[in-house]
N, C-alpha and C positions, 0 to 999 in steps of 0.2 A: 121208315116211320118218320114222320111230320110233325113238326109242331109251330105252330099258329103261322105263319107264313114258309118254313124253313124246311125244309127235306135232309133229313140225314140219311148216307148212306155208311154202308160198313162194308169192307172185302176183307173175308176172312177165307182162310183155306180149305176144304170144305169135302169131303168122300163118301160119296153114297157107293151102300152097300146093298145091292139089290136084294142078294140071298138073303139074308133078314130085316121081317119087318116086325121090328120092335117100337118103331115110333108111329106116333095120330100124323104123320103127314100124305095126306092123300090131295092127289089132284084128276078131275075129273071121277071123283069116287072111288079111284084105289090105289093103296096104300104102295105108294112107290119103292118103301125101303127103310131102311133107318141111314139118316146122314150123324158123321161123326166129326169131328174138329178136322183129326189127320187118320193117319194110316196104321199110329199107334198102336199097339195092341196089350193091355185091352183098350180097346178106342172111348174114348169122350163122345156119347150120346149127345146132341142139340136135340132137347123137346120143340122148342121156339125160343124166340127173342123174348124179354119180358119189359113192358113198356107201361106207364103211369102217368094218366093225362085227366087234369082237372082245370074246368074253365073258371074258377075263382083264382084256380091259383100262376103267379108269374113265369113259371117252371114246371118241367116232366123229368119223371126219372124213367131211365134206361138202365137195363142190365141185359149183356149179353154171357153171362160169366155167374157163377153161385159166389165168385169171391170179389167182383166189382162192381158199385154202380155208380153211375151219373148221374149230376145234374143238368141239366141242357136250359137255358136260355135264353 
């Protein structure tokens, strides 16, 4: 994710379950499986990262969890 001239890079431990195609994650038009945050059961599915940017604002909003919201200045 980028904001202004900076780039935000996240490092998260993810697990790809190729047997289950529950996500909308596609590469070259093929659903690659379900990406989860860890190997716990039941797994915590990741649909997408959420980001809101507006050129009129001096900040961006970012979330990688439904309980956390980050302000990027």
